[in-house]
C-alpha positions as CSV (number, residue, x, y, z in Angstrom):
1,M,147.6,49.4,19.3
2,I,146.2,51.2,22.3
3,Q,148.8,52.8,24.6
4,P,148.0,53.0,28.3
5,K,147.8,56.7,29.3
6,L,145.2,56.9,32.2
7,S,146.3,57.4,35.8
8,A,144.2,56.5,38.9
9,F,143.0,60.1,39.1
10,D,142.0,60.1,35.5
11,L,140.0,56.9,36.0
12,T,138.3,58.4,39.1
13,M,137.2,61.4,37.0
14,I,136.0,59.1,34.3
15,V,133.9,57.0,36.8
16,V,132.4,60.2,38.1
17,S,131.5,61.4,34.6
18,L,130.1,58.0,33.6
19,V,127.8,57.7,36.7
20,I,126.6,61.3,37.4
21,G,124.3,62.0,34.6
22,I,121.1,63.9,35.0
23,G,119.1,61.3,36.9
24,I,119.9,62.7,40.3
25,F,117.8,65.7,39.4
26,R,114.7,63.5,38.8
27,T,114.9,60.0,40.3
28,P,114.8,61.1,44.0
29,A,111.1,61.9,43.5
30,I,110.5,58.4,42.0
31,V,112.4,56.8,44.9
32,A,110.4,58.7,47.5
33,Q,107.1,57.7,45.9
34,S,108.1,54.0,45.9
35,A,109.6,54.2,49.4
36,G,106.7,55.9,51.3
37,N,108.9,56.9,54.2
38,Q,112.3,58.4,54.9
39,T,113.8,55.3,56.4
40,I,113.2,53.3,53.3
41,F,114.2,56.2,51.1
42,F,117.6,56.8,52.7
43,G,118.1,53.1,53.2
44,A,117.6,52.5,49.4
45,W,120.1,55.3,48.5
46,L,122.7,54.0,51.0
47,T,122.2,50.3,50.1
48,G,122.3,51.2,46.4
49,G,125.5,53.0,46.9
50,L,127.1,50.2,49.0
51,V,126.0,47.5,46.5
52,S,127.3,49.7,43.6
53,L,130.6,50.0,45.5
54,I,130.8,46.2,45.8
55,G,130.1,46.1,42.1
56,A,132.9,48.6,41.6
57,L,135.3,46.4,43.7
58,T,134.3,43.4,41.5
59,F,134.8,45.2,38.3
60,A,138.1,46.6,39.6
61,E,139.5,43.0,39.7
62,I,137.9,42.1,36.4
63,G,139.4,45.2,34.8
64,S,142.8,44.5,36.3
65,R,142.8,40.8,35.3
66,R,141.6,41.4,31.8
67,P,142.7,44.9,30.7
68,V,141.3,44.7,27.2
69,A,139.6,47.3,25.0
70,G,135.8,46.8,24.7
71,G,135.9,44.7,27.8
72,F,132.2,44.7,28.6
73,Y,131.3,42.7,25.4
74,K,134.6,40.7,25.1
75,L,134.7,39.5,28.7
76,I,131.1,38.1,28.6
77,S,131.9,36.5,25.2
78,E,135.1,34.9,26.5
79,A,133.6,33.7,29.8
80,F,130.3,32.4,28.5
81,H,129.4,32.4,24.8
82,P,129.6,35.0,22.0
83,V,125.9,34.6,21.3
84,F,125.0,35.5,24.9
85,A,127.3,38.5,24.8
86,F,125.7,39.6,21.5
87,M,122.1,39.2,22.9
88,L,123.0,41.4,25.9
89,N,124.9,44.0,23.8
90,W,122.2,44.1,21.1
91,V,119.7,45.3,23.7
92,I,122.3,47.6,25.2
93,V,122.7,49.2,21.8
94,L,119.0,50.0,21.8
95,T,118.7,51.0,25.5
96,Y,121.5,53.5,25.1
97,G,119.1,55.4,22.8
98,A,116.2,55.0,25.2
99,G,118.4,56.2,28.0
100,N,119.3,59.3,26.1
101,V,115.6,60.0,25.5
102,G,115.0,59.6,29.2
103,V,117.6,62.3,29.9
104,A,116.1,64.5,27.2
105,L,112.7,64.1,28.9
106,I,114.1,65.4,32.2
107,G,115.5,68.4,30.4
108,A,112.1,69.1,28.7
109,E,110.3,68.8,32.0
110,Y,112.6,71.4,33.5
111,I,112.5,73.9,30.6
112,N,108.9,73.6,29.4
113,P,107.3,75.4,32.5
114,L,109.2,78.5,31.5
115,L,107.9,78.4,27.9
116,P,104.5,79.6,26.6
117,A,101.4,77.8,27.6
118,S,101.2,75.9,24.3
119,F,104.3,73.9,25.3
120,Q,102.8,72.7,28.5
121,G,101.6,69.1,28.9
122,P,102.9,65.8,27.5
123,T,102.6,66.9,23.9
124,G,104.7,70.0,24.5
125,I,107.3,68.0,26.3
126,R,107.5,65.5,23.5
127,A,107.9,68.3,21.0
128,T,110.7,69.8,22.9
129,V,112.5,66.5,23.0
130,I,112.1,66.0,19.3
131,V,113.3,69.5,18.4
132,T,116.3,69.1,20.8
133,V,117.3,65.6,19.4
134,L,117.0,66.8,15.8
135,L,119.0,70.0,16.5
136,F,121.9,68.1,17.9
137,Y,121.6,65.4,15.2
138,G,122.1,68.2,12.6
139,I,125.0,69.7,14.6
140,N,126.8,66.3,14.7
141,L,126.1,65.6,11.1
142,L,128.2,68.7,10.3
143,G,131.2,66.9,11.7
144,I,133.0,65.7,14.8
145,R,134.7,69.0,15.3
146,S,131.4,70.9,15.3
147,G,130.1,68.5,17.9
148,A,133.2,68.8,20.0
149,R,133.0,72.6,20.0
150,T,129.4,72.5,21.1
151,Q,130.4,70.1,23.9
152,N,133.0,72.5,25.2
153,L,130.4,75.2,25.5
154,L,128.1,73.0,27.6
155,S,130.6,71.3,29.9
156,G,131.1,72.0,33.7
157,L,127.6,73.1,34.7
158,K,126.6,69.9,36.3
159,V,129.2,69.7,39.0
160,L,128.7,73.4,39.9
161,M,125.0,72.8,40.2
162,M,125.4,69.8,42.5
163,G,127.9,71.7,44.7
164,F,125.4,74.6,45.1
165,L,122.4,72.4,45.8
166,C,124.4,70.4,48.4
167,L,124.5,73.6,50.4
168,G,120.9,72.9,51.3
169,A,122.1,70.0,53.5
170,F,124.0,72.5,55.8
171,L,121.5,75.3,56.0
172,S,118.5,75.6,58.2
173,P,115.3,74.8,56.4
174,F,113.7,77.7,54.6
175,S,110.0,78.4,54.6
176,R,108.3,76.4,51.8
177,D,105.5,77.8,49.6
178,F,104.5,74.5,48.0
179,A,100.9,73.4,48.0
180,P,100.1,70.8,50.7
181,A,101.1,67.4,49.6
182,P,98.7,64.4,50.0
183,T,99.7,61.8,52.5
184,L,101.6,58.9,51.0
185,T,99.8,55.6,50.9
186,P,102.2,53.2,49.3
187,D,100.8,50.0,47.8
188,Y,103.8,47.9,48.8
189,T,104.9,46.1,51.9
190,A,108.1,47.6,53.4
191,S,110.4,45.0,51.8
192,T,108.7,45.3,48.4
193,A,108.9,49.1,48.7
194,F,112.6,48.9,49.4
195,F,113.4,46.7,46.4
196,V,111.2,48.7,44.1
197,S,112.9,51.9,45.3
198,L,116.3,50.3,44.3
199,I,115.2,50.2,40.6
200,A,115.6,54.0,40.2
201,V,118.5,54.1,42.7
202,F,120.5,51.6,40.6
203,Y,119.6,53.5,37.5
204,T,121.1,56.7,39.0
205,Y,124.2,54.9,40.3
206,G,124.7,53.1,37.0
207,G,127.6,53.6,34.5
208,Y,130.7,52.6,36.5
209,Q,130.7,49.2,34.7
210,Q,131.7,50.9,31.5
211,V,135.1,51.4,33.1
212,L,135.9,47.9,31.9
213,N,136.1,49.4,28.4
214,F,139.2,51.4,29.5
215,G,141.1,48.4,30.7
216,A,143.8,48.7,28.1
217,D,144.1,52.5,28.6
218,V,145.1,52.4,32.3
219,T,148.8,52.5,33.4
220,N,149.7,49.9,35.9
221,P,146.1,48.6,36.0
222,Q,146.7,46.2,38.9
223,R,147.2,49.3,41.1
224,N,145.4,52.1,39.4
225,T,142.1,50.4,38.3
226,P,140.9,49.6,41.9
227,R,142.1,53.0,43.1
228,G,140.3,54.9,40.4
229,V,137.0,52.9,40.5
230,I,136.7,52.8,44.3
231,G,137.7,56.5,44.7
232,G,135.1,57.5,42.1
233,M,132.3,55.5,43.7
234,L,133.0,56.9,47.2
235,L,132.9,60.4,45.8
236,I,129.6,59.7,44.0
237,M,128.0,58.2,47.1
238,A,129.0,61.3,49.2
239,L,127.5,63.6,46.6
240,Y,124.2,61.6,46.2
241,L,123.6,61.2,49.9
242,T,124.3,64.8,50.6
243,L,122.1,66.0,47.8
244,N,119.2,63.7,48.8
245,Y,119.5,64.9,52.4
246,A,119.3,68.5,51.1
247,Y,116.1,67.6,49.1
248,V,114.4,66.2,52.2
249,K,115.6,68.8,54.6
250,Q,114.6,71.8,52.5
251,L,111.5,70.5,50.7
252,G,110.1,68.1,53.3
253,F,109.8,64.4,52.6
254,S,106.0,64.5,52.1
255,Q,106.5,67.0,49.2
256,L,109.4,65.2,47.5
257,P,107.3,62.5,45.7
258,H,105.2,65.2,44.1
259,S,108.1,67.3,43.0
260,K,109.1,66.3,39.5
261,L,111.4,69.3,39.2
262,V,113.1,68.5,42.5
263,A,116.4,70.3,41.8
264,A,114.6,73.5,40.7
265,D,112.3,73.3,43.7
266,L,115.3,73.0,46.0
267,A,116.9,76.0,44.2
268,R,113.8,78.0,44.8
269,T,113.9,77.4,48.5
270,L,117.5,78.5,48.6
271,T,117.4,81.6,46.3
272,G,113.7,82.2,45.4
273,D,112.0,82.3,42.0
274,I,115.2,83.6,40.3
275,G,117.0,80.5,41.5
276,Y,114.2,78.3,40.3
277,T,114.4,79.8,36.8
278,F,118.2,79.8,36.7
279,F,118.5,76.1,37.7
280,S,115.7,75.1,35.3
281,V,117.7,76.6,32.5
282,A,121.0,75.3,33.8
283,I,119.7,71.7,34.1
284,F,118.3,71.9,30.6
285,V,121.8,73.1,29.4
286,S,123.4,70.2,31.3
287,V,121.0,67.8,29.5
288,L,122.1,69.3,26.2
289,G,125.7,68.7,27.1
290,Y,124.9,65.0,28.0
291,L,122.9,64.5,24.9
292,N,125.5,66.0,22.6
293,A,128.2,63.9,24.3
294,S,126.2,60.8,23.7
295,L,125.6,61.6,20.0
296,L,129.4,62.1,19.8
297,S,130.4,58.9,21.6
298,L,127.8,56.3,21.0
299,P,128.4,55.9,17.2
300,R,132.0,55.1,18.2
301,V,130.6,52.3,20.4
302,Y,128.7,51.0,17.3
303,Y,132.0,51.3,15.3
304,A,133.8,49.1,17.8
305,M,131.0,46.5,17.8
306,A,130.9,46.5,13.9
307,D,134.7,46.2,13.9
308,D,134.4,43.1,16.1
309,G,131.8,41.6,13.7
310,I,128.7,41.8,15.9
311,L,127.1,44.7,14.0
312,P,127.0,45.1,10.1
313,P,129.9,46.9,8.5
314,I,127.8,49.9,7.6
315,F,127.9,50.9,11.3
316,K,131.6,51.8,11.0
317,R,131.3,53.7,7.7
318,V,132.9,57.2,8.3
319,N,132.5,60.3,6.2
320,E,136.1,61.1,5.3
321,R,135.5,64.9,5.3
322,T,133.5,65.3,8.5
323,Q,134.6,62.1,10.3
324,T,130.9,61.5,11.1
325,Q,129.4,58.0,11.1
326,E,126.3,59.1,9.3
327,F,124.5,55.8,9.3
328,A,125.3,55.0,12.9
329,L,124.3,58.5,14.0
330,T,121.0,58.3,12.1
331,F,120.3,54.8,13.6
332,L,120.9,56.2,17.1
333,V,118.5,59.1,16.5
334,V,115.8,56.8,15.1
335,V,116.1,54.5,18.1
336,M,115.8,57.6,20.4
337,L,112.6,58.9,18.7
338,L,111.0,55.4,18.6
339,S,111.7,55.1,22.3
340,L,110.0,58.4,22.9
341,F,106.8,57.3,21.1
342,F,106.6,53.7,22.3
343,L,107.7,54.3,26.0
344,G,106.8,57.9,26.5
345,T,107.6,58.7,30.1
346,F,110.8,58.7,32.1
347,E,109.5,56.1,34.5
348,K,108.8,53.7,31.6
349,I,112.2,54.3,30.1
350,V,113.9,53.5,33.4
351,S,112.0,50.2,33.7
352,Y,112.9,49.3,30.0
353,V,116.6,50.1,30.5
354,M,116.9,48.4,33.9
355,S,115.1,45.2,33.0
356,I,118.1,44.1,30.9
357,D,120.9,46.3,32.2
358,T,120.8,44.6,35.6
359,V,121.1,41.2,34.0
360,A,124.0,42.5,31.8
361,L,125.7,43.9,34.9
362,A,125.2,40.6,36.8
363,S,126.6,38.6,33.8
364,A,129.7,40.8,33.6
365,A,130.3,40.4,37.3
366,A,129.9,36.7,37.1
367,T,132.8,36.5,34.6
368,L,135.1,36.8,37.7
369,F,134.0,33.4,38.9
370,V,134.7,31.9,35.5
371,F,138.2,33.5,35.2
372,R,139.2,32.5,38.8
373,R,138.0,28.9,38.3
374,R,139.8,28.6,35.0
375,A,143.1,29.9,36.6
376,R,142.9,27.8,39.8
377,S,146.3,26.7,41.0
378,T,148.1,28.1,37.9
379,D,146.9,31.7,38.5
380,T,149.8,34.0,38.1
381,Y,147.8,37.2,38.6
382,T,149.3,39.3,41.4
383,G,147.1,42.4,41.2
384,Y,144.1,43.6,43.1
385,R,141.6,40.9,44.3
386,V,138.1,41.8,45.5
387,W,137.7,41.6,49.2
388,L,135.7,38.7,50.8
389,Y,135.5,36.7,47.6
390,P,133.2,35.0,46.7
391,V,130.8,36.6,49.2
392,L,130.8,40.2,47.9
393,P,130.5,39.4,44.2
394,A,127.7,36.9,44.9
395,L,125.9,39.5,47.0
396,F,126.2,42.1,44.2
397,I,124.9,39.6,41.6
398,G,122.0,38.6,43.9
399,F,120.9,42.2,44.5
400,L,120.9,42.9,40.7
401,L,118.8,39.8,39.9
402,V,116.3,40.8,42.6
403,V,116.0,44.3,41.2
404,S,115.5,42.8,37.7
405,A,112.7,40.6,39.0
406,N,111.1,43.6,40.7
407,V,111.1,45.5,37.3
408,I,109.3,42.6,35.7
409,I,106.7,42.4,38.5
410,T,106.0,46.1,39.0
411,D,106.2,47.3,35.4
412,P,105.8,44.3,33.1
413,G,105.1,46.2,29.8
414,P,108.5,47.9,29.3
415,A,110.3,44.8,30.8
416,A,108.6,42.6,28.2
417,I,109.9,44.9,25.4
418,G,113.4,44.6,26.8
419,W,113.3,40.8,27.1
420,G,111.6,40.4,23.7
421,L,114.5,42.3,22.1
422,F,117.0,40.2,24.1
423,A,115.4,37.0,22.7
424,S,115.5,38.4,19.2
425,G,119.2,38.7,19.5
426,F,119.6,34.9,19.3
427,P,118.5,34.4,15.6
428,L,119.9,37.9,14.7
429,Y,123.4,36.8,15.8
430,Y,123.4,33.8,13.5
431,L,121.8,35.7,10.7
432,L,124.5,38.4,10.9
433,K,127.3,35.8,11.2
434,R,126.0,34.2,8.0
435,V,125.6,37.5,6.1
436,F,128.8,39.2,7.3
């Protein structure tokens, strides 16, 4: 039985770790390209943060009401139907792998310009991703202790980098040596540009919903869950807005959409070519840390799903000597490499992930309406309740569905893959139930 050990501060740090991945070093360029002007750009980041904060408030009550391990799957299953929960989580199993490849692509884009000319271009970037994934696959096959030691070597760089880069928001603009950027001519109306910009913004803010999985781990969840989640999201909003302001102030908004290596370019304006090289390497190392952590943790997610009977038992087979889930780890790596070849670019992977992830988030948030309706006058819950219910949860769900629709409209190819996999979960659920 799981014993609650996490305090509000612990949960705040977990939320920060779940949300701040590597996307903030890449997605601002995508958002700027979609936005077309600074007003929409900052409006999207501020709105995305506020909507995500509303989501955090909603999930704070859900987590407090239902402090159960594996909450994201079990809550949707309890509120709606196990087959719907499986269909969503089946796609999530696959999008986790694609998301990891997206992170690896960012790392390759940063490190490859420092490598010999033969590594330049799309082929060289793919080769770097493949070598990196296979290297850490081998490290983690050696055993959980090997992976953990590697993780310890790679931790901590990300927060230090963000802190340094945020200094650009408080310094006078430096002279910029970039080539003149072409004038932006966005193909969207202002409202469309705003909602398209939110796709990458929500991707960058995503992750806080996984705090539901720690419901049984939090001491005094009625008090500590909302404190931890809300505190974490406010800290993340402050960091993201400050860093984006630093990007615009130091690089100039017209340059931002054309700067794929936006963090390294900012470092170069602050410290010159040495800073550019150092931060390119540092961001790549940060990517390695994230990738290694995912290869450590995601097979454990598969273990929990297999233990709950929604994945085959082979996913929880553990090597007694190394404590490695060899099949689950291999499955994850295969999914990652297939995502690389079928989707290819970071932008496509974002669309693939967000097409279903937004619906999964909306579904998890909607469980609050179900649980409150079922309780009605007999509700004995005395913990945290989301403010302005049902307005705030409904607003959060509505925003997510609009973003999902924009993914389908603006990038239908990757979205079709995601929805096709979602539909395939229906017969797969009944097949697995019959077999296992």
